[in-house]
N, C-alpha and C positions, 0 to 999 in steps of 0.2 A: 588505472585501466590495465587490462590484462596484457596489453602489448608494451606497457611501460610509459605510455604518454600520460601527462597530467591532463586534467579535464579541460583546461584552456587551450590545449593543442588538438582537441577533437572537434569535428564539425558539430554544430548545434543540432543538425538533423538526426544525429545519432541518439539524441535524448528526447525526441519528440515522437509521441505515439498516442493512439487512442488509449483512454484509461477509464477506469471505473473507481468511484469512491464508495466504500462501504462504511457507513456511519454507525459505529457501535458506541458512540459517546453517550447516548441516552439509555442504552440497554444495560450497561455495566457501570458500577461505581468505581471510583479510583482505586479502591482497595481490592477489587476483584480481579481475578485472572481469567482470561479467556484462552481457549486452546484452538487448535486447528479444527477439531470436531465442531466447534461453535460456528464455523464458517460453512458448514455443510449446506445450509439453506441457500448459500450464495455460490455454490460450486459451479453451477451452469454458467453464470455470468463471468466468474473468475476464469474459467477455461476458454471463454470466447474472446477475451481481450488480452492484448499483449502486456498490459500492466495494470496493477490494482493497488490502490492506496486504502489503508484501513485507518479510519479516524477513531481514536480511542479517547476515553475520558482523560482530561488533563487537570492538574492542579492549577488554579487560577494565578498562582504565584510563580 
């Protein structure tokens, strides 16, 4: 944490917020790279929420 505390010394409420998940796991293959410009279609929702998670393709191992 920026103030030097470890995560266990911070109130849980500090880490709870509305969030959006953008699922790119079916749009890209594991070998492909996506960039910030690929998120352009999602920019409105990204700007309206305090946090955003991007799900990307993963190797099953």
